[in-house]
LUMROTI-496655 format. One record per residue (C-alpha): x, y, z; residue in three letters. Coordinates in steps of 0.25 Angstrom, whole numbers, padded with zeros to 4 digits, always signed. Example, Ala and Ser with C-alpha at 12.3 -4.5 7.8 and 13.67 -1.06 7.14 Angstrom:
+0049-0018+0031ALA
+0055-0004+0029SER
This chain:
-0023-0030-0059MET
-0026-0021-0048VAL
-0016-0011-0041LYS
-0018-0006-0027HIS
-0010+0005-0023ILE
-0010+0012-0008VAL
-0003+0024-0003PHE
-0001+0025+0012PHE
+0001+0038+0020LYS
+0008+0036+0034ILE
+0002+0044+0045LYS
+0008+0058+0044SER
+0010+0060+0059ASP
+0021+0049+0058PHE
+0035+0053+0059SER
+0044+0051+0047SER
+0050+0038+0055GLU
+0035+0033+0058GLN
+0032+0035+0044LYS
+0044+0027+0039LYS
+0040+0016+0048GLN
+0025+0016+0045ALA
+0029+0015+0030ALA
+0037+0003+0032ASN
+0026-0003+0042GLN
+0016-0001+0030ILE
+0025-0008+0020VAL
+0028-0019+0030ASP
+0013-0022+0032ILE
+0009-0021+0017LEU
+0021-0030+0012LYS
+0015-0042+0020LYS
+0002-0042+0012LEU
+0007-0048-0001PRO
+0011-0061+0006SER
-0003-0062+0012ILE
-0013-0057+0001ILE
-0012-0065-0011ASP
-0019-0055-0020GLU
-0008-0045-0020ILE
-0001-0047-0033LYS
+0010-0035-0031TYR
+0012-0027-0019TYR
+0022-0015-0018GLU
+0024-0005-0005ILE
+0033+0007-0005GLY
+0036+0018+0005ILE
+0036+0032-0001ASN
+0048+0040-0004ILE
+0042+0053-0008SER
+0043+0065+0002ASP
+0030+0072-0005ARG
+0019+0076+0004GLN
+0009+0068-0004THR
+0016+0055-0004ALA
+0011+0043+0003TYR
+0020+0035+0012ASP
+0018+0020+0006VAL
+0013+0014-0006ALA
+0007+0000-0010LEU
+0005-0005-0023ILE
-0001-0018-0025SER
-0007-0027-0036TYR
-0019-0036-0036PHE
-0024-0045-0047ASP
-0039-0038-0047ASN
-0048-0030-0038LYS
-0053-0042-0030ASN
-0038-0046-0026ASP
-0036-0031-0021LEU
-0049-0033-0013GLU
-0044-0045-0007THR
-0032-0038-0003TYR
-0039-0026+0003ARG
-0047-0034+0012PHE
-0037-0045+0015HIS
-0035-0046+0030GLN
-0020-0043+0029ALA
-0022-0031+0021HIS
-0033-0026+0030GLN
-0023-0028+0042GLN
-0012-0021+0034ALA
-0022-0009+0032VAL
-0024-0007+0046GLN
-0010-0007+0050LYS
-0007+0003+0039ILE
-0018+0012+0043LYS
-0011+0014+0056GLN
+0001+0020+0049LEU
-0005+0028+0038THR
-0015+0040+0037GLU
-0019+0037+0023SER
-0018+0029+0011SER
-0023+0029-0004CYS
-0026+0018-0013VAL
-0028+0016-0028VAL
-0032+0002-0034ASP
-0033+0001-0049TYR
-0033-0009-0060SER
-0032+0000-0073ASP
-0019+0006-0074PHE
-0009+0012-0084PHE
+0006+0006-0083ARG
+0018+0013-0088TYR
+0032+0006-0087GLU
+0044+0011-0092LYS
+0053+0002-0099LYS
């Protein structure tokens, strides 16, 4: 399994209301992809609730069976179109892709 995590920072010159609208737009753009791209096995999108200066605004967590499926997703036309729309709303993003991980679950 490969996990793909992306954080998005909405443009800093947006007003507070514009940032809320942009965050919701990003969620709407991203949530369409699982029904289009079969390689997505798990997809989670969330809007930040922290007021810390270093916080990003929107998070995406997705799982794929393997790196090839992640690459198929990355280059899929629907994903590329989503990226172009999101770039209009954001000033930066950061990505982490990994397959080896430690997991702890409290029972």
